[in-house]
Structure formats: C-alpha cells, structure tokens
VEXKOL-30996 format. One line per field, with one value per residue (C-alpha): residue number from 1; residue in one letter; chain; y, x, z. Coordinates in pm, whole numbers, plus 50000, padded with zeros to 5 digits. Layout:
<atoms>
nr <- (NUM, ...)
rest <- (a, ...)
kette <- (A, ...)
py <- (Y, ...)
px <- (X, ...)
pz <- (Z, ...)
</atoms>
This chain:
<atoms>
nr <- (1, 2, 3, 4, 5, 6, 7, 8, 9, 10, 11, 12, 13, 14, 15, 16, 17, 18, 19, 20, 21, 22, 23, 24, 25, 26, 27, 28, 29, 30, 31, 32, 33, 34, 35, 36, 37, 38, 39, 40, 41, 42, 43, 44, 45, 46, 47, 48, 49, 50, 51, 52, 53, 54, 55, 56, 57, 58, 59, 60, 61, 62, 63, 64, 65, 66, 67, 68, 69, 70, 71, 72, 73, 74, 75, 76, 77, 78, 79, 80, 81, 82, 83, 84, 85, 86, 87, 88, 89, 90, 91, 92, 93, 94, 95, 96, 97, 98, 99, 100, 101, 102, 103, 104, 105, 106, 107, 108, 109, 110, 111, 112, 113, 114, 115, 116, 117, 118, 119, 120, 121, 122, 123, 124, 125, 126, 127, 128, 129, 130, 131, 132, 133, 134, 135, 136, 137, 138, 139, 140, 141, 142, 143, 144, 145, 146, 147, 148, 149, 150, 151, 152, 153, 154, 155, 156, 157, 158, 159, 160, 161, 162, 163, 164, 165, 166, 167, 168, 169, 170, 171, 172, 173, 174, 175, 176, 177, 178, 179, 180, 181, 182, 183, 184, 185, 186, 187, 188, 189, 190, 191, 192, 193, 194, 195, 196, 197, 198, 199, 200, 201, 202, 203, 204, 205, 206, 207, 208, 209, 210, 211, 212, 213, 214, 215, 216, 217, 218, 219, 220, 221, 222, 223, 224, 225, 226, 227, 228, 229, 230, 231, 232, 233, 234, 235, 236, 237, 238, 239, 240, 241, 242, 243, 244, 245, 246, 247, 248, 249, 250, 251, 252, 253, 254, 255, 256, 257, 258, 259, 260, 261, 262, 263, 264, 265, 266, 267, 268, 269, 270, 271, 272, 273, 274, 275, 276, 277, 278, 279, 280, 281, 282, 283, 284, 285, 286, 287, 288, 289, 290, 291, 292, 293, 294, 295, 296, 297, 298, 299, 300, 301, 302, 303, 304, 305, 306, 307, 308, 309, 310, 311, 312, 313, 314, 315, 316, 317, 318, 319, 320, 321, 322, 323, 324, 325, 326, 327, 328, 329, 330, 331, 332, 333, 334, 335, 336, 337, 338, 339, 340, 341, 342, 343, 344, 345, 346, 347, 348, 349, 350, 351, 352, 353, 354, 355, 356, 357, 358, 359, 360, 361, 362, 363, 364, 365, 366, 367, 368, 369, 370, 371, 372, 373, 374, 375, 376, 377, 378, 379, 380, 381, 382, 383, 384, 385, 386, 387, 388, 389, 390, 391, 392, 393, 394, 395, 396, 397, 398, 399, 400, 401, 402, 403, 404, 405, 406, 407, 408, 409, 410, 411, 412, 413, 414, 415, 416, 417, 418, 419, 420, 421, 422, 423, 424, 425, 426, 427, 428, 429, 430, 431, 432, 433, 434, 435, 436, 437, 438, 439, 440, 441, 442, 443, 444, 445, 446, 447, 448, 449, 450, 451, 452, 453, 454, 455, 456, 457, 458, 459, 460, 461, 462, 463, 464, 465, 466, 467, 468, 469, 470, 471, 472, 473, 474, 475, 476, 477, 478, 479, 480, 481, 482, 483, 484, 485, 486, 487, 488, 489, 490, 491, 492, 493, 494, 495, 496, 497, 498, 499, 500, 501, 502, 503, 504, 505, 506, 507, 508, 509, 510, 511, 512, 513, 514, 515, 516, 517, 518, 519, 520, 521, 522, 523, 524, 525, 526, 527, 528, 529, 530, 531, 532, 533, 534, 535, 536, 537, 538, 539, 540, 541, 542, 543, 544, 545, 546, 547, 548, 549, 550, 551, 552, 553, 554, 555, 556, 557, 558, 559, 560, 561, 562, 563, 564, 565, 566, 567, 568, 569, 570, 571, 572, 573, 574, 575, 576, 577, 578, 579, 580, 581, 582, 583, 584)
rest <- (x, x, x, x, x, x, x, x, x, x, x, x, x, x, x, x, x, x, x, x, x, x, x, x, x, x, x, x, x, x, x, x, x, x, x, x, x, x, x, x, x, x, x, x, x, x, x, x, x, x, x, x, x, x, x, x, x, x, x, x, x, x, x, x, x, x, x, x, x, x, x, x, x, x, x, x, x, x, x, x, x, x, x, x, x, x, x, x, x, x, x, x, x, x, x, x, x, x, x, x, x, x, x, x, x, x, x, x, x, x, x, x, x, x, x, x, x, x, x, x, x, x, x, x, x, x, x, x, x, x, x, x, x, x, x, x, x, x, x, x, x, x, x, x, x, x, x, x, x, x, x, x, x, x, x, x, x, x, x, x, x, x, x, x, x, x, x, x, x, x, x, x, x, x, x, x, x, x, x, x, x, x, x, x, x, x, x, x, x, x, x, x, x, x, x, x, x, x, x, x, x, x, x, x, x, x, x, x, x, x, x, x, x, x, x, x, x, x, x, x, x, x, x, x, x, x, x, x, x, x, x, x, x, x, x, x, x, x, x, x, x, x, x, x, x, x, x, x, x, x, x, x, x, x, x, x, x, x, x, x, x, x, x, x, x, x, x, x, x, x, x, x, x, x, x, x, x, x, x, x, x, x, x, x, x, x, x, x, x, x, x, x, x, x, x, x, x, x, x, x, x, x, x, x, x, x, x, x, x, x, x, x, x, x, x, x, x, x, x, x, x, x, x, x, x, x, x, x, x, x, x, x, x, x, x, x, x, x, x, x, x, x, x, x, x, x, x, x, x, x, x, x, x, x, x, x, x, x, x, x, x, x, x, x, x, x, x, x, x, x, x, x, x, x, x, x, x, x, x, x, x, x, x, x, x, x, x, x, x, x, x, x, x, x, x, x, x, x, x, x, x, x, x, x, x, x, x, x, x, x, x, x, x, x, x, x, x, x, x, x, x, x, x, x, x, x, x, x, x, x, x, x, x, x, x, x, x, x, x, x, x, x, x, x, x, x, x, x, x, x, x, x, x, x, x, x, x, x, x, x, x, x, x, x, x, x, x, x, x, x, x, x, x, x, x, x, x, x, x, x, x, x, x, x, x, x, x, x, x, x, x, x, x, x, x, x, x, x, x, x, x, x, x, x, x, x, x, x, x, x, x, x, x, x, x, x, x, x, x, x, x, x, x, x, x, x, x, x, x, x, x, x, x, x, x, x, x, x, x, x, x, x, x, x, x, x, x, x, x, x, x, x, x, x, x, x, x, x, x, x, x, x, x, x, x, x, x, x, x, x, x, x, x, x, x, x, x, x, x, x, x, x, x, x)
kette <- (A, A, A, A, A, A, A, A, A, A, A, A, A, A, A, A, A, A, A, A, A, A, A, A, A, A, A, A, A, A, A, A, A, A, A, A, A, A, A, A, A, A, A, A, A, A, A, A, A, A, A, A, A, A, A, A, A, A, A, A, A, A, A, A, A, A, A, A, A, A, A, A, A, A, A, A, A, A, A, A, A, A, A, A, A, A, A, A, A, A, A, A, A, A, A, A, A, A, A, A, A, A, A, A, A, A, A, A, A, A, A, A, A, A, A, A, A, A, A, A, A, A, A, A, A, A, A, A, A, A, A, A, A, A, A, A, A, A, A, A, A, A, A, A, A, A, A, A, A, A, A, A, A, A, A, A, A, A, A, A, A, A, A, A, A, A, A, A, A, A, A, A, A, A, A, A, A, A, A, A, A, A, A, A, A, A, A, A, A, A, A, A, A, A, A, A, A, A, A, A, A, A, A, A, A, A, A, A, A, A, A, A, A, A, A, A, A, A, A, A, A, A, A, A, A, A, A, A, A, A, A, A, A, A, A, A, A, A, A, A, A, A, A, A, A, A, A, A, A, A, A, A, A, A, A, A, A, A, A, A, A, A, A, A, A, A, A, A, A, A, A, A, A, A, A, A, A, A, A, A, A, A, A, A, A, A, A, A, A, A, A, A, A, A, A, A, A, A, A, A, A, A, A, A, A, A, A, A, A, A, A, A, A, A, A, A, A, A, A, A, A, A, A, A, A, A, A, A, A, A, A, A, A, A, A, A, A, A, A, A, A, A, A, A, A, A, A, A, A, A, A, A, A, A, A, A, A, A, A, A, A, A, A, A, A, A, A, A, A, A, A, A, A, A, A, A, A, A, A, A, A, A, A, A, A, A, A, A, A, A, A, A, A, A, A, A, A, A, A, A, A, A, A, A, A, A, A, A, A, A, A, A, A, A, A, A, A, A, A, A, A, A, A, A, A, A, A, A, A, A, A, A, A, A, A, A, A, A, A, A, A, A, A, A, A, A, A, A, A, A, A, A, A, A, A, A, A, A, A, A, A, A, A, A, A, A, A, A, A, A, A, A, A, A, A, A, A, A, A, A, A, A, A, A, A, A, A, A, A, A, A, A, A, A, A, A, A, A, A, A, A, A, A, A, A, A, A, A, A, A, A, A, A, A, A, A, A, A, A, A, A, A, A, A, A, A, A, A, A, A, A, A, A, A, A, A, A, A, A, A, A, A, A, A, A, A, A, A, A, A, A, A, A, A, A, A, A, A, A, A, A, A, A, A, A, A, A, A, A, A, A, A, A, A, A, A, A, A, A, A, A, A, A, A)
py <- (38401, 38648, 38682, 38700, 38636, 38319, 38116, 38028, 37898, 37551, 37283, 37093, 36781, 36589, 36796, 37134, 37091, 37465, 37574, 37993, 38151, 38397, 38735, 38933, 39301, 39422, 39758, 39945, 40023, 39655, 39414, 39199, 39386, 39352, 38997, 39011, 38834, 38794, 39069, 39015, 38775, 38656, 38291, 38241, 38099, 37745, 37511, 37235, 37222, 36921, 36779, 36805, 36647, 36362, 36302, 36294, 36046, 35827, 35827, 35753, 35449, 35321, 35351, 35177, 34883, 34865, 34873, 34591, 34374, 34424, 34351, 34021, 33919, 34024, 33868, 34022, 34203, 34191, 34478, 34507, 34585, 34842, 35012, 35076, 35317, 35661, 35699, 35920, 35891, 35811, 35725, 35392, 35319, 35047, 34683, 34616, 34804, 34570, 34243, 34172, 34257, 34427, 34699, 34736, 34780, 35026, 35244, 35221, 35293, 35599, 35728, 35681, 35877, 36145, 36204, 36222, 36470, 36697, 36685, 36778, 37076, 37185, 37154, 37397, 37700, 37974, 38292, 38242, 38287, 38044, 37788, 37814, 37779, 37466, 37324, 37394, 37224, 36924, 36901, 36901, 36634, 36415, 36436, 36355, 36058, 35863, 35506, 35560, 35794, 35517, 35235, 34989, 35054, 35107, 34784, 34951, 35078, 34741, 34557, 34795, 34742, 34367, 34393, 34619, 34426, 34737, 34980, 35183, 35242, 35336, 35586, 35716, 35791, 35965, 36175, 36264, 36373, 36585, 36756, 36818, 37000, 37203, 37286, 37175, 36872, 36812, 36822, 36782, 36671, 37005, 36871, 36874, 37253, 37546, 37901, 38071, 37738, 37543, 37789, 38165, 38119, 38382, 38617, 38967, 39211, 39367, 39740, 39882, 39780, 39922, 39775, 39620, 39529, 39446, 39544, 39305, 39417, 39111, 39072, 39110, 38789, 38950, 39191, 39450, 39522, 39733, 40078, 40062, 39824, 39588, 39613, 39299, 39317, 38965, 38888, 38985, 38674, 38451, 38450, 38613, 38308, 38163, 38376, 38244, 37879, 37687, 37794, 37600, 37750, 38098, 38389, 38624, 38441, 38426, 38803, 38855, 38625, 38833, 39141, 39309, 39459, 39315, 39460, 39267, 39332, 39081, 39139, 39098, 38818, 39026, 38991, 39182, 39475, 39566, 39434, 39794, 39846, 39944, 39910, 40264, 40158, 39869, 40111, 40395, 40204, 39903, 39964, 40340, 40317, 40041, 40247, 40542, 40342, 40161, 40492, 40643, 40353, 40323, 40693, 40625, 40839, 40560, 40189, 39878, 39707, 39362, 39255, 38898, 38811, 39051, 39211, 39321, 39483, 39663, 39770, 39909, 40097, 40248, 40356, 40514, 40707, 40830, 40931, 41123, 41314, 41400, 41163, 40931, 40597, 40370, 40279, 39962, 39737, 39358, 39193, 38816, 38650, 38971, 39124, 39485, 39421, 39189, 39128, 38757, 38613, 38251, 37994, 38240, 38417, 38153, 38290, 38659, 38840, 39133, 38919, 38762, 39094, 39263, 38979, 39027, 39402, 39354, 39075, 39177, 39502, 39737, 39861, 40015, 40073, 39713, 39611, 39515, 39151, 38932, 38732, 38412, 38255, 37907, 38000, 38098, 37778, 37541, 37710, 37722, 37356, 37280, 37452, 37132, 36883, 36561, 36688, 36895, 36739, 36383, 36267, 36348, 36203, 35870, 35881, 36033, 35875, 35557, 35445, 35608, 35763, 36080, 36323, 36363, 36678, 36942, 37305, 37451, 37273, 37372, 37735, 37676, 37570, 37867, 38111, 38459, 38665, 38994, 39289, 39282, 39641, 39601, 39268, 39384, 39695, 39502, 39248, 39509, 39747, 39480, 39140, 39263, 39601, 39598, 39969, 39968, 39953, 40269, 40599, 40766, 40467, 40433, 40680, 40558, 40763, 41068, 41029, 40914, 40604, 40608, 40309, 40468, 40718, 40438, 40509, 40294, 39985, 39683, 39309, 39112, 38740, 38497, 38119, 37929, 37686, 37940, 37890, 38185, 38453, 38332, 38423, 38632, 38835, 38888, 38998, 39247, 39463, 39551, 39767, 39966, 40069, 40335, 40243, 39995, 39647, 39292, 38996, 38644, 38335, 38038, 37686, 37529, 37700, 37999, 37898, 37634, 37847, 38130, 37921, 37768, 37809, 37778, 37516, 37258, 37314, 37235, 37351, 37627, 37972, 38189, 38533, 38764, 38825, 39179, 39213, 39555, 39644, 39731, 39440, 39344, 39398, 39039, 38791, 38509, 38717, 38772, 38396, 38331, 38576, 38436, 38153, 37878, 37855, 37572, 37612, 37885, 38238, 38378, 38458, 38637, 38854, 38910, 39025, 39264, 39400, 39461, 39739, 39938, 39858, 40138, 40099, 39840, 39965, 39809, 39612, 39770, 39610, 39685, 39685, 39992, 40338, 40584, 40645, 40280, 40061, 39681, 39556, 39178, 38912, 38796, 38649, 38855, 38800, 38872, 38576, 38335, 38401, 38108, 38088, 38317)
px <- (76676, 76959, 76968, 76696, 76909, 76761, 76592, 76496, 76746, 76726, 76874, 77198, 77131, 76858, 76906, 76895, 76687, 76709, 77064, 78465, 78495, 78762, 78726, 78620, 78584, 78475, 78490, 78200, 78388, 78429, 78157, 78020, 78189, 78540, 78540, 78728, 78550, 78567, 78401, 78036, 77997, 78359, 78437, 78623, 78973, 78987, 79288, 79453, 79807, 79943, 80139, 79847, 79613, 79858, 79878, 79499, 79474, 79740, 79557, 79227, 79365, 79521, 79189, 79008, 79246, 79204, 78825, 78823, 79047, 78816, 78510, 78661, 78711, 78358, 78224, 77915, 78007, 78382, 78615, 78702, 78340, 78309, 78621, 78440, 78198, 78254, 78180, 77882, 77727, 77366, 77274, 77458, 77449, 77182, 77289, 77118, 77398, 77659, 77468, 77545, 77842, 77618, 77490, 77815, 78016, 77762, 77779, 78157, 78215, 77990, 78173, 78510, 78404, 78240, 78566, 78760, 78519, 78528, 78908, 78912, 78689, 78918, 79222, 79090, 79302, 79041, 78910, 78737, 78382, 78425, 78582, 78296, 78039, 78206, 78221, 77851, 77758, 77973, 77811, 77467, 77556, 77727, 77434, 77183, 77382, 77384, 77256, 77043, 76822, 76708, 76467, 76657, 76980, 76849, 76821, 76644, 76364, 76341, 76309, 76035, 75854, 75849, 75767, 75469, 75353, 75382, 75215, 75531, 75554, 75186, 75222, 75548, 75383, 75098, 75354, 75529, 75210, 75113, 75453, 75440, 75114, 75268, 75577, 75821, 75937, 75766, 76019, 75781, 75428, 75257, 74925, 75067, 75114, 74875, 75007, 74839, 74768, 75089, 75316, 75331, 75110, 75259, 74981, 74967, 74778, 74821, 74825, 74912, 74895, 74954, 75013, 75345, 75336, 75136, 75294, 75242, 75263, 75307, 75139, 75388, 75469, 75622, 75469, 75737, 75918, 76204, 76083, 76240, 76066, 76237, 76134, 76209, 76258, 76244, 76344, 76085, 76156, 76037, 75745, 75823, 75738, 76085, 76134, 75815, 75787, 75669, 75683, 76001, 76202, 76054, 76300, 76002, 75870, 76219, 76259, 75917, 76010, 76325, 76106, 76145, 75831, 75838, 75699, 75748, 75696, 75492, 75570, 75295, 75325, 75349, 75084, 75011, 74860, 75199, 75427, 75541, 75685, 76051, 76335, 76258, 75898, 76019, 76234, 75978, 75651, 75809, 76090, 76058, 75682, 75720, 75975, 75739, 75441, 75644, 75773, 75424, 75260, 75529, 75605, 75981, 76202, 76452, 76386, 76597, 76600, 76679, 76715, 76743, 76902, 76782, 76579, 76912, 77006, 76670, 76705, 77058, 76958, 76657, 76867, 77119, 76832, 76723, 77079, 77104, 76791, 76937, 76703, 76828, 76872, 76794, 76910, 77073, 77084, 77108, 77200, 77151, 77321, 77291, 77504, 77600, 77923, 77851, 78210, 78184, 77835, 77939, 77780, 77514, 77780, 77749, 77407, 77493, 77646, 77560, 77366, 77149, 77076, 76997, 76759, 76573, 76558, 76406, 76162, 76027, 76202, 76010, 76335, 76288, 75916, 75807, 75538, 75666, 75643, 75702, 75999, 75816, 75885, 75879, 76182, 76370, 76271, 76364, 76696, 76804, 76725, 76978, 77246, 77228, 77118, 77170, 77002, 76721, 76643, 76757, 76700, 76331, 76320, 76431, 76214, 75900, 75894, 76106, 75999, 75657, 75701, 75546, 75810, 75829, 75674, 75936, 75856, 76171, 76102, 75739, 75849, 76109, 75837, 75613, 75786, 75684, 75698, 75879, 75797, 76022, 76154, 76243, 76419, 76607, 76745, 76849, 77024, 77219, 77320, 77423, 77510, 77637, 77796, 77835, 77754, 77574, 77904, 78033, 77933, 77692, 77710, 77332, 77052, 76740, 76428, 76613, 76905, 77263, 77319, 77625, 77636, 77918, 77665, 77492, 77675, 77456, 77566, 77545, 77528, 77630, 77577, 77712, 77680, 78002, 77858, 77633, 77632, 77398, 77581, 77938, 78035, 78330, 78087, 77866, 78179, 78262, 77974, 78192, 78415, 78116, 77946, 78064, 77913, 78028, 78034, 77989, 78029, 77915, 77973, 77742, 77771, 77555, 77399, 77196, 76873, 76957, 77240, 76996, 76706, 76896, 76693, 76876, 76638, 76763, 77123, 77257, 77556, 77791, 77915, 78225, 78261, 78529, 78520, 78418, 78202, 78211, 78578, 78743, 78731, 79017, 78967, 79058, 78779, 79029, 79219, 78892, 78833, 79176, 79100, 78751, 78654, 78407, 78112, 77862, 77491, 77286, 77403, 77058, 77142, 77457, 77241, 76974, 77233, 77379, 77034, 76933, 77196, 76993, 76643, 76618, 76453, 76185, 75826, 75485, 75378, 75108, 74765, 74642, 74793, 74805, 74683, 74415, 74595, 74675, 74405, 74429, 74315, 74317, 74489, 74839, 74967, 74746, 74618, 74933, 75129, 74848, 74866, 75044, 75192, 75006)
pz <- (27590, 27537, 27394, 27140, 26832, 26693, 26955, 27305, 27546, 27671, 27886, 27882, 28080, 28259, 28570, 28396, 28085, 28038, 28027, 27852, 27533, 27435, 27593, 27287, 27361, 27021, 26846, 26696, 26377, 26284, 26172, 26453, 26730, 26600, 26463, 26138, 25856, 25484, 25274, 25196, 24905, 24921, 24977, 25306, 25292, 25435, 25438, 25640, 25764, 25569, 25861, 26100, 25845, 25790, 26168, 26196, 25910, 26070, 26404, 26233, 26049, 26369, 26556, 26270, 26294, 26671, 26636, 26382, 26602, 26899, 26689, 26571, 26937, 27033, 27352, 27519, 27839, 27782, 27864, 27495, 27417, 27693, 27555, 27226, 27391, 27534, 27907, 27979, 27630, 27720, 27360, 27383, 27756, 27743, 27749, 27415, 27235, 27377, 27338, 26973, 26746, 26486, 26715, 26909, 26590, 26444, 26754, 26788, 26418, 26444, 26751, 26584, 26275, 26489, 26673, 26348, 26186, 26493, 26497, 26128, 26201, 26484, 26255, 25996, 25920, 25866, 26021, 26358, 26229, 25939, 26170, 26419, 26145, 26010, 26363, 26406, 26078, 26162, 26505, 26346, 26092, 26346, 26586, 26312, 26182, 26510, 26467, 26776, 26571, 26333, 26414, 26195, 26390, 26742, 26941, 27233, 27010, 26838, 27168, 27280, 26950, 27009, 27380, 27316, 27006, 26791, 27031, 27079, 26704, 26681, 26965, 26821, 26488, 26673, 26864, 26536, 26366, 26667, 26668, 26294, 26352, 26638, 26437, 26708, 26902, 27236, 27520, 27814, 27896, 27851, 27980, 28335, 28357, 28365, 28389, 28681, 28853, 28908, 28723, 28788, 29092, 29325, 29438, 29298, 29079, 28737, 28814, 28471, 28109, 27764, 27418, 27519, 27889, 28193, 28521, 28812, 29175, 29397, 29733, 30021, 30209, 30520, 30777, 30704, 30378, 30252, 30152, 29806, 29565, 29322, 28955, 28754, 28375, 28227, 27868, 27608, 27400, 27684, 27925, 28259, 28469, 28433, 28743, 28905, 28806, 29112, 29477, 29550, 29262, 29224, 29242, 29274, 29580, 29729, 29696, 29856, 30144, 30192, 30237, 29897, 29738, 29387, 29063, 28739, 28367, 28168, 27798, 27542, 27290, 26975, 26705, 26384, 26575, 26726, 26451, 26387, 26737, 26766, 27014, 27132, 27202, 27416, 27617, 27645, 27674, 27841, 28088, 28138, 28175, 28435, 28628, 28634, 28754, 29021, 29156, 29153, 29337, 29602, 29634, 29609, 29391, 29349, 29306, 29278, 28940, 28799, 28435, 28318, 27982, 27710, 27988, 28130, 27799, 27793, 28156, 28121, 27806, 27986, 28285, 28049, 27887, 28230, 28312, 27984, 28086, 28424, 28608, 28884, 28710, 29008, 29356, 29223, 28917, 28901, 28569, 28535, 28236, 28037, 27762, 27731, 27539, 27244, 27146, 27220, 27176, 27195, 26966, 26850, 26649, 26376, 26282, 26263, 25970, 25746, 25500, 25771, 25941, 25609, 25524, 25853, 25796, 25452, 25537, 25878, 25972, 25741, 25588, 25248, 25297, 25331, 25578, 25924, 26024, 26325, 26438, 26531, 26866, 26716, 26506, 26818, 26995, 26712, 26638, 27000, 27039, 26768, 26976, 27186, 26920, 27116, 27435, 27285, 26948, 26885, 27240, 27193, 26841, 26989, 27301, 27148, 26805, 26805, 27153, 27163, 27506, 27644, 27771, 28148, 28297, 28361, 28439, 28280, 27952, 27954, 27986, 27719, 27474, 27560, 27327, 27225, 26905, 26860, 26634, 26328, 26346, 26713, 26652, 26341, 26508, 26818, 26599, 26403, 26681, 26932, 26784, 26449, 26522, 26904, 26930, 27265, 27452, 27281, 27450, 27208, 26974, 26965, 27019, 27201, 27273, 27141, 27384, 27314, 27521, 27745, 27980, 28179, 28308, 28502, 28828, 29054, 29254, 29024, 29091, 28782, 28754, 28494, 28454, 28395, 28137, 27965, 27586, 27527, 27730, 27790, 28144, 28033, 27821, 28126, 28313, 28037, 28167, 28466, 28243, 28112, 28439, 28681, 29018, 29282, 29129, 29249, 29015, 29099, 28884, 28916, 28787, 28517, 28216, 28109, 28285, 28545, 28679, 28753, 28880, 29171, 29493, 29826, 29965, 29714, 29824, 29478, 29278, 29386, 29290, 29293, 29448, 29588, 29960, 30036, 29730, 29575, 29568, 29237, 28995, 28763, 28390, 28313, 28400, 28444, 28695, 28881, 28880, 29030, 29311, 29379, 29611, 29543, 29780, 29807, 29736, 29575, 29494, 29581, 29948, 29832, 29605, 29869, 30122, 29866, 29767, 30129, 30146, 29894, 30015, 30267, 30604, 30683, 30679, 30723, 30415, 30202, 30242, 29890, 29544, 29321, 29407, 29296, 28965, 28900, 29054, 29025, 28685, 28727, 28938, 28852, 28628, 28396, 28043, 27843, 27970, 27881, 27508, 27344, 26992, 26755)
</atoms>
C-alpha cells in the first residue's frame, strides 16, 4: 500500500495476515529526503570494529560448543533439547523437530548461525542506507536457508508424505505449478471469495466514472444522516474494498451506521490504454473530480474527506491544490497510515535510490521520449511479500508445496493478492518527488495541476492515524504530518501493522490504541513526547474517529432516498466494474 513504492502491503502474523524507526525529517535538497549516501556509482564504505568483531566471534564459538555438548546428551523431550529452539518460532514448534538428534541439531545449528549473521549485519560500520540494505539481504538469505524449507530436512513434511502415501507431494507439485503460472505464491484459498458477493458487498451505486475512477455513492443505513458527506480516497495501488471487506469488518459500513453519507473512489486497474497517465491526472481526474461530483450531488460546499495510505498522499495534495486556487479545501481531513513527509520510509528505503528511480523513469516513465509502460501490480505484491519473508513467502512454500495443503480462506490475504497496475509516468514521478527527494513537504517544492503545493495551506481539522508496528509507514512518519498541516490536529496510534491496525472493528473488541485526552490541542513536535503524554485505551480506535468526525458532519437531515442526481444519475450497482478487473 503506501505506499506504492515496490509492492503491496501484507500481514505479519496469523491474526493479521495483512500488516519505531528513527524520526527522519528529511530535506528537499538532499537525496532521499536528507539521507546521506555515497555518490552514484561509488562503492559504499563498509568496515567492522575489530574489538566488536572479536567479541562476536568469541560468543559464536562459545555457543557452538554449548550446542555440541547438548547434542551429545540428546534425549527426546529433555529440557536441553527445548533450550536449542527459540520460543515463538513456529517453523520448529512441531514435536517432529525434537524427536531425533538429526533434525534437532539441524534446526538448532541453523538458528545459531542465523543469530550470528544478523549480529554481524548490525555490527557493520557503514552509512545508514548501506547498513539497512545489508540487513535486508541477510534477512532474505537467512529466511531462505531454513531447513524447514527443504523436504529432505523437514520432518513434518516427510511424515505427511508417508502418512498420505505420496499424495501430499503430488498436491504440492500441483500447487507449485499453478503458482508458477500465476506468477506469485498463493496465500489464501481464492475460490472462497467473490468481489461483490462476500467482499465489497455494501449497497450503493456508481454515480460517476471516467478513465481513472468510478465514484460510488453508498446507500444510507440510518433514517437520518449528517448533512456533510464523507469522501473516501483509498490507495490506487490496491483495490478499494480493503475498506469494505465483509460486513463485520467494513469501515465503510461502520461509517454508514454512524450516519455519515459515504462516497468512495474505485481506482481503475491501469492497462495500456491509460499507461500515459500522470500524477497530475490522478489528482485532477481522480481526487478533484470526485470532490466536485460529491459536492454537486449532495449540494454541500464543504465535505469531509478520508485518505488511506497513498490515498492520503493523493488527498492532501488535491486539497493543497484547491487551497492554492482559493477554494475551500474541505470541512475535515482524515489520514490513515499515510505519508506526507517521506524522510523516514522504513524498510522500503532499501529499494529507493537515484539509479533505481532513473531506471523506472527510462523503462516505464516515458522519460527521454520512450513509450510509457505500466508498473505491474504483481511486482508490488511479490516484493512486499519479501518484506516479511518467513510469514509471507516461506511459510507458504512449506505449507503449499512441501505439505500439499490449500491455504485457509482469509479476506485480508485475498485482497492482498488482488493487486493493481499503475501508469509508468505517474509512478515514476511519485517515486522521485516523494520517496527519493522528499519534496512534497516543502512549500512550493512540487507543482501539481499548475499549482505550487503547500501543505501548510490545508488549515482544516485533521485526524491522523498511525499503526505502531507498521513497516510500510512507520508511525513516527505518520506523526510527521502534524508539523505540515495548519488546522486543529488529533493523532491516534493503533497497535498492529499497516493493514490490521486500520481494519479493527469495535465489535471484535481487539487490540488497543493510544490518544491524548482532549484530542485537538497543540501536539508536540516530538512523536515520542506525544507517546509519553498519551494514554492507552482498549479496543478499536474507530469510535474515537467517529466521535471526532461527528463534530464536522453538520446537522442531521433525512437520508436521501435515491443515489445521484439529474447530472450524475446512477450508472451501475456497487462495487462497479473497475474493481472486478484482476491482473492484466
């Protein structure tokens, strides 16, 4: 999701299956928002502190000796054997790993070397970007080298092979061949979900469409509604129905039940016919067009707005364009796990540098006169999966291929696999001006739709949400938006990751969140100072947001009986055609 650098966001654990770094502020005059790096083409300087390296080697040899002593005293089920394994590591939690010395020693030896390699990566003396890249490569290698990933070393898979008389292997090979044809690893049983049936099933109508978007107006679910509508801008790299999965975890349905008239953008899955579209097109024909239609249908000069992930970046940019034109930006703005200041982009920083951005500009961005191309959604999906290699790659290699199982049905992971393409020029410009150069945060640093963008001109009340364990938009980066906006601010921090932290309905009474009592008073510049002042509250943050939004909804009026108006009559029932287009 956000942000759309290289992939689709995804889960961290079995509960989420969807989704603190340093507080980098960034400067527009430095590459990648102020992160110092070696000149292009120069080899980075990497070295070890001799004393620290010697200490690591000493500790490694000591642990090797301890491991060998325990292996020589091997007794199934003994405390010595349990001590070889790391608590909470699901790869080696089955009894089969502890039943014989061969498998126990293989797993324990792997874990020992994994710890040592990660400590070596942490001990590197290098610039921050080089160090993070080396850590990332080590993480990938360590995850791939696990004995659990190989049939010859995995006692669980071997037992299943014998118990099923080879059927698990036959099915595993069939699963592998099917995934090779798809170009990605299956993470859920996709046959169990149908968009428009048991996903994205909230009633509504498409009331506007152009080359880039369909605009959905949802059917009210209460007799009276707030007079000001809520326009939702989802990320363009994902399908909108992350916000309308199933009735019990739909943010759209929740907002409707709270009495908010909801309009929502459904982005088109880009194909060759719109490969030439730019960032300006996504602002003008996407967000600004949706704002205009929503205002026209409801007859309200001001509307409430919400942007999720890169949708938040698009929304804030569009509101800044309106402000530059002397138009009221909105009645309020909600940003969910969104970046406006790209000084600290978390783990995604390892993929972004001048060479990578220039390559994208040349190959798909139409720079230098070349034909525009597409940034394929499958590239996003596969790359983002490797941000959590054990959870989102090798776990499924073992379960799908070695054990021949069909993944369990899970709505978040189905959505996660339903990726979308982006036009190359749009993607390349976004990548350069935000992730690489961090110019959006600078007043006048970028020009969009002919207007210099100044986020400080967005003087509307803003609700900003971050997820504490978000690896796509670090929560301190989400908090950095508070220093760029001028209106009354409220920041809320949820638990969990990029997706599961957001999709946290109150009825499930799960997780918790942090907020400051009183809401919109002046916020400290330091996010850690804010955290110290905040209090943790049980359950979902959704009611906190709904209570805040109600202040800007206006008076309650009778709900409209019909969608659209004479200018924008209903076109087709929600969820519309655009969201149904799968990988192209």
